[in-house]
C-alpha positions as MATLAB code, in Angstrom:
seq = 'MKDAISEVFSALADDTRRGIYEELLTRVSGLTATELSESASVSRQAIVKHLQVLERSGLAEPRRDGREVRYFARAHGTDGASRWLIDHGAAWDRRIGALEKKSRSPRLR';
ca = [
       0.000    0.000    0.000;
       1.283    3.468   -0.902;
       1.640    6.123    1.748;
      -0.508    9.260    1.628;
       2.217   11.445    0.099;
       2.893    8.930   -2.676;
      -0.834    8.737   -3.391;
      -1.028   12.520   -3.824;
       2.021   12.697   -6.102;
       0.779    9.725   -8.110;
      -2.673   11.271   -8.529;
      -1.262   14.639   -9.591;
       1.283   13.097  -11.958;
      -1.456   12.688  -14.577;
      -2.185   15.966  -16.380;
      -5.892   15.150  -16.792;
      -6.300   14.514  -13.059;
      -4.303   17.640  -12.274;
      -6.677   19.618  -14.494;
      -9.721   18.076  -12.801;
      -8.289   18.883   -9.373;
      -7.583   22.481  -10.405;
     -11.145   22.747  -11.733;
     -12.525   21.447   -8.426;
     -10.422   23.985   -6.520;
     -12.143   26.831   -8.356;
     -15.723   25.700   -7.606;
     -17.287   26.234   -4.210;
     -20.407   24.313   -5.252;
     -18.443   21.314   -6.545;
     -18.855   19.644   -9.918;
     -20.442   16.457  -11.212;
     -18.604   14.048  -13.487;
     -20.915   15.144  -16.304;
     -20.061   18.820  -15.770;
     -16.359   18.010  -15.725;
     -16.615   15.947  -18.917;
     -18.233   18.831  -20.822;
     -14.958   20.756  -20.909;
     -12.621   17.750  -21.031;
     -11.167   15.852  -23.935;
     -12.043   12.503  -22.332;
     -15.312   10.672  -21.744;
     -17.484   10.925  -18.663;
     -16.469    7.363  -17.741;
     -12.793    8.377  -17.846;
     -13.593   11.399  -15.661;
     -15.273    9.109  -13.116;
     -12.150    6.918  -12.972;
      -9.929    9.973  -12.505;
     -12.231   11.219   -9.744;
     -11.928    7.849   -7.982;
      -8.130    8.200   -7.995;
      -8.411   11.742   -6.627;
     -10.789   10.494   -3.940;
      -8.470    7.626   -2.900;
      -5.554   10.045   -2.639;
      -7.545   12.380   -0.392;
      -7.686   15.212   -2.945;
     -11.403   15.014   -3.758;
     -14.540   14.241   -1.815;
     -17.853   13.092   -3.308;
     -21.121   14.324   -1.797;
     -24.565   13.172   -2.801;
     -26.886   16.013   -3.780;
     -30.240   14.442   -4.594;
     -29.637   12.212   -7.606;
     -26.280   13.765   -8.391;
     -22.873   13.179   -6.908;
     -20.879   16.391   -6.671;
     -17.127   16.343   -6.189;
     -15.254   18.865   -4.089;
     -11.551   19.497   -3.666;
     -10.420   18.625   -0.157;
      -8.955   21.724    1.425;
      -6.080   19.931    3.138;
      -5.522   17.160    0.596;
      -2.063   18.374   -0.382;
      -0.811   19.293    3.109;
       1.417   16.246    3.599;
       2.930   16.506    0.124;
       3.461   20.253    0.568;
       5.253   19.721    3.886;
       7.428   17.038    2.282;
       8.412   19.397   -0.552;
       9.137   22.258    1.851;
      11.265   20.041    4.108;
      13.254   18.619    1.206;
      13.646   22.053   -0.380;
      15.053   23.381    2.895;
      17.477   20.444    3.112;
      18.731   21.181   -0.414;
      19.082   24.874    0.438;
      21.290   23.922    3.409;
      23.408   21.642    1.226;
      23.847   24.296   -1.455;
      24.694   26.873    1.218;
      27.364   24.565    2.629;
      28.841   24.027   -0.849;
      28.881   27.769   -1.522;
      30.588   28.364    1.815;
      33.247   25.748    1.004;
      33.836   27.191   -2.452;
      34.629   30.581   -0.846;
      37.097   28.969    1.560;
      40.697   30.173    1.002;
      41.976   26.578    1.220;
      40.159   25.722   -2.011;
      41.730   28.528   -4.025;
];
């Protein structure tokens, strides 16, 4: 089983899913699979499969609204992945800073 961060990165690695997620982020009232398929270059069935991946990764949440199922972006779905990127970015910044400091050292000239 993948961990939560891997699930998020895996889900967002696909450009269609990334587009769906971005679309969901812009809609307070959520979107149905049919509404999403109207502006997509893939079928409604493909949209449903992409939504299932987004749901499993914690990026989207389905809610029944009468006969429709509306999908919403989860507000904190990317938190773990964001923290991972920030932490690793900071580690690389420290490494680069150490290399820059060494390159200015008089012993290396």
